[in-house]
N, C-alpha and C positions, 0 to 999 in steps of 0.2 A: 054297320055292315055286324056287329057283333050286339045290337037287338035282337034285331031277327037274322041268325046267322045264314051268311054266303057266301063264306068266304071259299070254299072251297065245293066242288062239283057235286057233293054229297046234298046239299042245299036245305041239311037240317031246321034251319031255323029256330034254332034254340035262342032263346033270349040271355046270352053269357052272361050279360051285365045283370043278371037278375038272380045270376048264379046257377042257371039249367045249364047242362053239359050235353053237347051231341057223340057224334060215333067219333070224336076226337078226344073226351073223356075233360078237356078244359072248359072252365068258365070265367070269369072277368080278369085273372091274371096267368102270364105263360109261367110253364116250370123247366128246370135248364138241368139235366143231368151232370153234366163239367163239360169245364170248357180248357182249352190250353194249347201248345202248337203239338201240331198232329203232322206226323211225320210217315204216316202209312197212305196216304191220299198219292193221286197222279203228280208224276214229276214237276208238272209246270204250277202248280199249287204248291209244293211245299217247296221249290228254293235249296239255299242253304240253311234258314230258319224257321220251314217250318209252315204249316196254315195253320191260320189262327181260329180255331175250331171252335162252335160253342153246340151243344149238345141239346136240342129242345126234347122234352119231355111228351111221350103219348104221341099219337100218327092219325092221319086219317085212313090209313090202309090198315086192314087184320092179315097183313101176311102169314101165312099160318108155318113158314120157314126163315123167321126173321134171325138172324145172327144177332142183332141187338134187341130181342122180345121184352129182355127186364127193363129197356127205356122205354120202348113204341109201344108195349103192351101191359106191362104191368104198373107202369108210373114211376119208375125211378127216379127222383130228383128233386129240388123245391124249386119252391113258388119264390119268382123273384119280381119286382115292378120295375121301370123304366129305368129307374137313376141305379138300380143294379147291371140292368144287362148293360148300358151304357159302362159303366164300371168294366166289365167283362170287356169289350170291345175296344178301349184305351188299352188296358192291361194287357190285352193280346198285341196292341201296338208298340207298346214300349218295352215287351220283350221280343221284338223285330220279326216279329212275324210279318208275312207277306201279304196278306188279306185277312179278313172276316168271313169263316166259312159259316154260314149258319145252315145245320143240319135238321131236316126237318119240321122247315119255318110254312108249312101250306097254310096249318091252323092258325099261328101267331102272328100275322103280316101285321095287324098293327099296332102290336106289341113290339115287334122290332121296327117300325116305323116312328113309333111313341122314344125308341130309345134310340134311333140313330137321330134325330132332332139335339140331342141331347150330348148324343156324342160328336156330333159334327161340330158343335160349339165348344166342345173342347180338346177340337184339335185331330178329331180322327182323319185319316186321309187316305185309308187303303182302301184296295178294288173289293166291292162287297161279294161274296157269292152265296145263290140260291140253290142248296144241297137237297134236292128233292125225291121224292119215292115219284115223280111223275105225274101224279093223280091231281092236276093243276086247274083252277078255273082261268080259263080265258079272259076274262072280265078284273079277276085281282091281279093277273100279271099286268094287266095293261096299266093299273094301278103304279105300278114298280118302273115302268118303263122311265130310263133315264135316271133311276136309284140303284138298281143290281147293274152290277159292271159283266157277272159270269155265272152265268145259268148252269148248272149241271144237273140236268134228271136222269131219273132211271126210264130208263126204256124196258118195262119188265116181260110184258106179254104182248102177243098179236092176235090172241083168240079170246075171246069173251066169254065162254065157258073154263077155259084156264084159269082167266083173271078173277070169274066167279068164286069159284072151288079153291084157288089160292089165295087169295087176296081180300076175296068176300065184296066185290066188286066189279058187274057186268060187264060196266061202260068204258072199262080201264082203257082198251086199244084206242078208242075213236077221239075219245078225251086226251090221252096221254099226245095224241099227234097232234089235235090242234092246239094243244101247251106249247108241243115243239116247235112248231113252223111260227109260233109268237114269239115264242123267246128268242127266235135265231133273227126274226124279223127286229126284233131292239137289238140286236147285238152282235150280231153276223156268226160269222167264223172266228172260231180262237184264235187272239192275235198275243206270240208270245214276244217278249222283248229280247236284246242283245245277252241279258244274262241265265237267259231259258226259265224266264216265269211269266205266267199268265198274267196279263191286263185290261184283256175283255173277249168277252164271244159266249160262245155256245160248247159247250164240253158233255156230252153223251155218254151213258152208263149201261152199259148190258150185260146183265147176269146170265151166262149159261146154266141151264138147266138141265136134270138129265130128260132123256125119250125125245130131245127137241123142243120140252112145254115152250122154251120164253118166247122160241117163233122166228128166230134169229133170221132166216131166210126173208121173212116179210118186214122184219127191221129193217134190215141193212138195205136193203131193195126201197124201202122209202126212204131212208136218210139220204141216200143217193139219187134218188129220183124228184123230190119233191122239198128235200130241206138242200146239200150240200154235198157233192164228192169231196168236199174240203172238210167236212164234219173231223172232229176231234175224236175219235171214239176209245173207250177202254171196255174191252171185251172180256170180261171175267173169268177167270177159273177159280174160284175158292168155293164156290156152294159145296154144301156138307149138310147133313140133316140137325137142325135146328130146331128148337121148342117144338111145335107138334107135328114136324115133317117126318118122324119114324114112325107115325102111325099110317102115313099116308103113301101107299105100295109105291106109285110111279115118284117120288122123290124120296124116299126112303134110302136112295142112297148117295155117296159123291158122284160128281160126274167120271166121265174118264178121261184120258189124253184125246182119245178121237174126238170124240165128242166136241172139245174143246178146240183143237186146232178143224175140224168142220167148220166150228165158226168163223172160225180167222177166216178161211177159205171165201167162205159165203163173201162176206166182207171186201176181200181183196177182188172176187170176181165182180163185184159191183161198182168198182174203184176208188173203195175209200179204203187209204194209205194213210194215215193219221189214226195210227192204231198205237195204244196206251195200256200198260198193265200196272197195278200201285206196286208201290216197293212195298215187299213181305213183311216189315216190321210190325207190330203191332201199334195204336194210337197211343200217346201220350198223355195220360189225361191229370187233369186237375180239379177235384173232387171239390164241390159244395163242402162247405163245413157252417 
């Protein structure tokens, strides 16, 4: 797949093993910005000891408001091989983390799988979290069936024009919905153990944007009618202008309290009651050296 790259729906066909890079800007090796216990994720992932988060560098989306743009767009991070990536996973387990949380994994799935072989041989037993922007290929997701325990995709937009303007990809809504259906087929609704920690299932993130640009009404209707009314949904209120957003008039401001409350009300109206918001504390990162 890396020789004629078709990992994500962009299908850029770059020969990444020969040093070519496509839209994701990654070639033969993965890059990692940082890793460590993260206490700013959703409560079922954080538990008492944090989510074992690995932040991969670059992304297959080009969101003009990305809050982590130094990582996703500017390439902050270092190249790692599969042995180093496996060592990170085992280190996070040794720190007591409840899961291995792979952030922006879409463009480095082969690298992750190669590292998991080594990490599991080394004693890794934690649930694997696939934490993506939601622009994922069903064909690639099918390769992960039985490997990923918890899928945590974004559902960013319900409108093609908005997706193209803000993230550089017109087909986001239909691709995203097909991916979420496949994720749910594999793992079902989110299952949480007696300690409050997630073990398996789907957890969806939806960031509220100004002027209803995120398409919350359509998104919650889709989840309720085509996925499950028991979907665990995090409606996020932390949008504020980052990266290039200040130059785009509709998203050049933070959301209002009324806009956020309206999004929550829309979810409740569709029968979605498993709503969550992340802890407000920032992530604790261990920067690679």
